[in-house]
N, C-alpha and C positions, 0 to 999 in steps of 0.2 A: 263510817264518816258518809259514802255514798248514801247508804239507804236513810240518814238522817237526812240529808239534802233532798231525796227525793220525798219524803214525807213532809218536810218543810215547805216543798213547792206545791204539792197536794192540796194542803192547808189553804194556800196561797192561790190556787185556782179559782175562777167563778164557780165552778162544781164543788170545790170545798167549802168556800165560803158559803155559798146557799145551804150546804149539808149542816155548816155549824148555826147559821141562823136558825134554820128549820127545827133543829135540835133542841138548841136552848129555849126558841120559844114555845114548843112543845114542853118542855120540862118545866118553863116559868108557869104556864097556863096551868098545868095539873097540878104542881105542887104547890102554887100560890092559892089556887081554887081549895083545894084538899085542907089547907092550912087554916083558912076563912072559914070555913065549914066545921072544923074541928073548934075554932075558937068559940062558935054561938053566937055571935055578933047581929045584932037587930037588923032587919033589911036597910034601912036608911044607913046605917054606918057600913054594912056589906058593899052598898052602892057606891058609897066615897072610898072605901077600902078597894075597890074594883077599878074606881078611876086612877087613884093615886098609883095602884099597881100598874095599870095602864100605861100612864105617863113615865114610871119608872122603866119601863118594859122599852117603851119606845126611846128614852133617854140611854140606857144601857145598851141598846140593840146598835144605836146610832154611834155610840162610843165604841162599840165592837167592831161595826163594820167600817169606821174610820180608821181604827187600829189596823184592822187586817189590809184595808186598800193602801193605808200608807205603806206597811211592810211589802205588799205586793209590789207597790210604786217603787220601792227602793230595792227591792230585787230584781225589779224589771231594768231600773237603770244602771245596776251594777252588770247584769247580762248583757245590755246593750255596749254598755263601756267595755266588758272583756269582748264583745263580738268585735265593736270598733277597733278595738287593739289587735284582734286575730288579725281582721281583715287588713289592717296598717301593715303588722308583719307578714301576713303573704304577700301584700302589693310590693312590701320592700324587698322580700324574696323574689319577686316573681320580676321587678323592674330592674333589680341591680343584681341579678344572677349573671354570672359573666357568660353564659351559653344562651344562646338565642333560644326564646321561649315565645309560643304563642296559643291562642287558645281560638278554636274553630267550631263553627256549628256543624254538626254530624248529619244533618240532613240536605244543608245548602253548599257545605265545604268552604263558608263565608267565614274572613278573619273576623273574630270577634274582639282578640285584644292581642297586642304584642309587647314586649320588652324594649329596652334600650339596644340589648346586644343584639336583636333582630334587625332593628333600625340601622345599627351601624354596621353591619353585614350584609344585608341585602341592600341597602339602600335609598329605600322606600321610606317616607313618611309616614306615622301611624293612619293619618286619615287615607293615605293611599293604600295602606295595608287593608283597610276597613272596607274600601272598595273592591276587594279582590278576592279572589277565592285559592285556595292552597294548589289548585290546577295552574293558574297563571305564573306562579313562580317554578314551573315545569318547563322541560321541552316539549316540545308539540308530539314527539314519538312517545313520550312515555307517560302522558295524561290518561288514556285507558287503562293502563295499568293500575295507576295512582289511584282514580278513581273506584276502580274494582278492589283494591287492598282496602280502602277507606270506608266503605259500604258493604265489605265482607265481615259475616259473625266472627266475633273476637271477644278475648276476655277483658278485665279491666286494665290489664297491664299489658303492652304490646311493646317488642324491640323489635325493628325493622331496620332494612337497609344492607347496601349501602344505595341511597338514593341521588338523584343528580336535579340539582337546584339552579336557576338562574337568576342573578344579580339584575338590580336596574342597570347596570353598565354592560350587561352581557357576559358577566364571566361565567364559567360554569364551576359549582363547587360539587363536590364529593361527599356525602352526609349521612350520619345514622342518627336514628329517631327512636326516641323512647316517649310513648304515649299513655295517655291513662284518661278512662271514660269519667268523666264529672257533669255535673249539672249547673248550667250557666243561665241564670235568670228563667227558671222554669223549664228550660229546653235541654234536650242532651246534647254535649258537646265533647270535645276531646281536648285534654291538655297535652302539648307537644314541648320535649325538650329535645333540642338540635345539636348534635355533637358534628361539629366540622373536621372532617377527616381526609380533605385535600391535600394538605401537605403530608400528612402520614402515608396516604397511601401512592403520593409523589415518590415519595423516599423510598419505601418498599418497590416500586417498578425500578428505580435507578439502581437501588442495589441488586435487584435482578438482573438489569440488563448489564450491569457491572460484573457481576458472577459470569454470565455468557460471555462478554469481552474478556475477561481472563481467562475463560477456557478456551476461546480461539485463540487467544495469543500463544497458550498454552500449546496447543494442537499444530501453530504455525510453528512455534518454537522448535518443537519435535520434529516437524516435515524438513525445517531447514538446517537443522544440525545434524539429522539423520542421512541425509543424502548430500553430496555435492552438487553445488548449483553455480552459475554464472552470474553475473551482475545485472544482465537484460532481464533473466527470469526472476532473480530477487525482485527488482524494481518492479516488475508486473503484479509480482506476489504482494507487493507492498500496498500499491493501490486497490487491489482487490481486497486485502484484510481492513482496510481503512473504512471502505464500504459498508462492511459487516460489523465493524465496533462502532462505527459514529453512522448511523442509520439517516441521522439529520441534516448530514452533509450533503449539498445538492449538486457540488464539484470536487474533485479531490486531485491534487496538482502536486508532482514529485519533482523538485528542483535539485540536480545535481552539478557539483562545481567540475569543470573542465579547464583547468589553467586558469586563466586570468577571466574565466566566464563563469556565469551560472547559464545551466541550459536545463529547460524545460525536457525531461526525461521519459515522462509518463503522465498522460491524465485519464480522468473519467468525469464527463460532464463539462461544466463550462462554456464559456464563449465559444462559437465555431471560429472565430479569426484567430483564436490562441491557440497554435498547432503545436504536437512536439518538435524539437528542434529549436524553438523560439529562444533565444539568447539574451542574458543582460552583461552589459560591462560590469567586472566585479570592482567598483570603486572603492575609496577608503571608507566614504560615508555609508555607502550599500553594506560594507563588511561588518561597519561599527553596529549598523542597527541588525543586523541579522545575527551577530553575537549575542545580543539581549532579546532574542525575538523570542523565546520561550518565556520570559517574563510578562508580555503584553498580555492583556487582556483582549477577547474577540473583537471590540469593536476598534480598539486601538491596531491590532494586527491586519484587520481588513482595511483600515486607512492606510496604511504600509503598504499592502499591496497594491491598492488602487495610487498610490502616488507612483509605485515603481512602475507598475504596468499598466499603461490606457486601457487596455481590454476588461480589465478587473475594477472600471471606475464605479459600477454598480452594487460591488459587495458590500454586504452589511455586516456581518459577523466572520471571523476566521479563527479556527484553532491552527497554531503553528507550531512544529515540534523539529529543533535541528536536530541533524545525524553528524555525530561527533565520533571522529577515530582517532586517539593518540593526540587528543585536544585540539585536533584539527577540524574545521567546519568542513564538510563534504558533501552535505546536501540539506535539503528542508521538504518534510512534509506538511503539506497545507489543504485542512479540511475548511471546506468556504461554504457559506449562504448567502444567496442575494436576496432573500424576501426578509427575513427575520434577525433582529438585532440581538436577540436573546435565544437563537436556537439552539446553544450549545448549553448541556448541563456539565456541572466540574467534573463529574467522574469521567466523562468524554475527553477532556484534557488530560487525565491521568492514563487513560488508555491509549492515547495517541502517542504521549512521551513514552510510555512502556514499550510501543510499537518502533518508536525512532530509536529506542538502547538497544532492542532487538535487533533493530537494522542496521546499526553501528557495528555490532557483535559479526552479524552474517555476513555484511558487506566485507569486514576487515578477514574473515574466514574465507568468503568465495576469492577474495586478491589473494590471499596466501594460496589458495588451491591453484587458483591461475599461475601464479609463479612457481608453485612445484611441478605445474603441468609443461611449463615453459622449461623450467629447467631440467624436468625429466627428460621432453624431447630434445633439447640441446646434449644431455647425456647421451642419449640412443644416438644422437647424429655424429658425436664424437668417438664414441664406439665403434660405429661403422667405419668412420674415416679412418680409426685406427688399422681395422682389421682390412680395410681396403690397401693401408699404407704396409701394414705386413705382408698382405698377399703379393704387393708389387715387390716388394723387397725378395720375398721367396723366388717370386718368378724370374727377375732380373739378377740377381747376386748367387742365390744357390741354383738357379737353372744354368748362370754360366759355370759355375763349380762343377756342378753334376756333366755338364758337355766337357769341359775341360779333363775330368776325371774318366770320362769314357774314351776320349780321343787317347790319353795317358793308357788307360786299360787296353785300349786296342793296339797302340805302338807294342805295347809289352806283350802282348799277347802274339802280333807278328813275330818280334824279336826272339822270343820264345820258341817260336814254331821254327823260325830259322837256324837256331842254335840246336834246335832237337835234331833236325835234318843233318847239321854239321857233323853231331857228336855221331850219329847212327851213323854217317859215311867213315867217319875215323874207326869206328869199332868194326866194319867190315874188311878192311886192308890187312892182307896176312904178313905176319912178322918174319923178317929174313933172318 
């Protein structure tokens, strides 16, 4: 089928038509003259036949040329329609592709065409794109590397990335690029297909940080569970750990309950006017808010702190995790941001809540250890007092008994000596 199409196209090409015309004309002249000479006609008749033969040749050649040209015209029209249809399909694929695409000049790096997805993602109109180069959507520090990569020797297909792109509103995108060498209006160009991997990379980074935070929590739990500690040391360790698992926090505040008040036990960062020891009356309204503080989003939690503590009026976002022991609210851990309302990621809330749960268990263990140590001290004091009481009793009662026994033994010894002397004197008298 392909061979037939090629042959058909050849006979409809200008060279093919000229070859056909030359072949038919040559055969016509040679054969017709030969036939007339073989017929033996006279010169006058021969002249007439040659004139008729010429007219017939011109007519037949005109008809042949007309037929060939009509066939070529029809084939050209079909090819043009197929080309238009192919271009329309290509433009449809280009324009409606869900991934951003563009074509840029390989020499000047200027945009030649962009699709709708690129216009939507980057915020520039098609006219604005055509006045720009591919370097204009890159950060200043990345442009030398981009230019070197664009002009470097390459194959027809190339995958590269990740790259950083800038949108019209200043957002930074992370993308991967598939590019193909093409020809655009007679000039070398590159067709680019863009894959936005900003969200994918963000999730990957958050997952990595989440794993690091979990490993840190596991390390802290082993450290706190494997050794005895007091409440003050536990509070300092909590603030230090929050800094490590929530690095975007600009301040870390630890509020602990002291009777009917909430006291700032530890802090790292934050306003200088807010110092450890600052206390708040534990009103019913504040208590009700603190009971549901773990369900608040960062902006609402920041607004609650700003209303409660005037020094935190500039707070933009906050992550809050309550510390509960035996269903009793014992304290609150706050990670605060004063610059961005979207400073915290969802995984950071989960890490902070896990740390608060660990703090609850560790705080209870620390209190139990403190109570056990106090009971042990009381037991030692009781044992010492008992030993002293027994010593006093031994000194007073048993000592008196021993003294009395000693006196009795002394008196008995004296009596025995006296009787012994009397017996000896009695035994020495003669019997009459």
